[in-house]
C-alpha positions in Angstrom: 181.0 127.2 -61.7 184.1 127.6 -63.9 186.2 130.6 -63.3 187.2 132.9 -66.1 190.1 135.2 -65.2 190.6 138.7 -66.6 193.9 140.1 -67.7 195.4 142.9 -65.6 198.7 144.2 -64.6 200.8 142.7 -61.8 199.5 145.2 -59.2 195.9 144.2 -59.9 194.3 141.2 -58.2 193.3 138.3 -60.4 189.7 139.0 -61.3 187.3 136.2 -62.3 183.7 135.7 -63.2 181.6 132.6 -63.5 181.2 130.8 -66.8 177.5 130.9 -66.1 177.6 134.7 -66.6 176.4 134.8 -70.2 178.9 134.7 -73.1 182.4 134.9 -71.9 183.1 137.6 -74.6 180.6 140.0 -73.1 181.6 142.0 -70.1 178.2 142.1 -68.5 178.5 140.6 -65.0 180.1 140.9 -61.7 183.8 140.0 -61.3 185.4 138.8 -58.0 189.0 138.9 -56.8 190.3 137.2 -53.7 192.9 138.9 -51.5 194.2 138.0 -48.0 191.2 138.3 -45.6 189.0 140.1 -48.2 187.1 139.6 -51.4 186.7 142.5 -54.0 183.7 142.8 -56.2 183.3 145.0 -59.3 181.1 145.6 -62.3 182.8 144.0 -65.4 181.4 146.8 -67.6 183.2 149.5 -65.5 186.4 147.9 -64.4 187.9 151.2 -63.2 184.7 152.1 -61.3 183.9 151.6 -57.7 184.6 148.3 -56.0 183.0 146.6 -53.0 185.3 144.9 -50.5 184.0 142.4 -48.0 185.6 140.2 -45.4 186.0 136.5 -46.0 183.4 135.6 -43.5 180.8 137.9 -45.0 181.6 136.6 -48.5 181.2 132.9 -47.3 177.8 133.8 -45.7 176.7 135.6 -48.9 177.6 132.6 -51.0 175.6 130.3 -48.7 172.6 132.6 -48.9 172.9 133.0 -52.7 173.1 129.2 -53.1 169.9 128.8 -51.1 171.6 126.4 -48.6 
């Protein structure tokens, strides 16, 4: 996975999406931003919309599950 970051102001976390998420010019995937002790998730089509925030442990468990390991 290669991270592609999105541009935001300095108060916004650094959002990124996987390079496997279709054409990098199309905003049609999930974006993720890391913060201390949490991970934020949003829909790249609705960047001002709702966001999901999960703890680091829950995120690591989700990634393990999603990878099939």
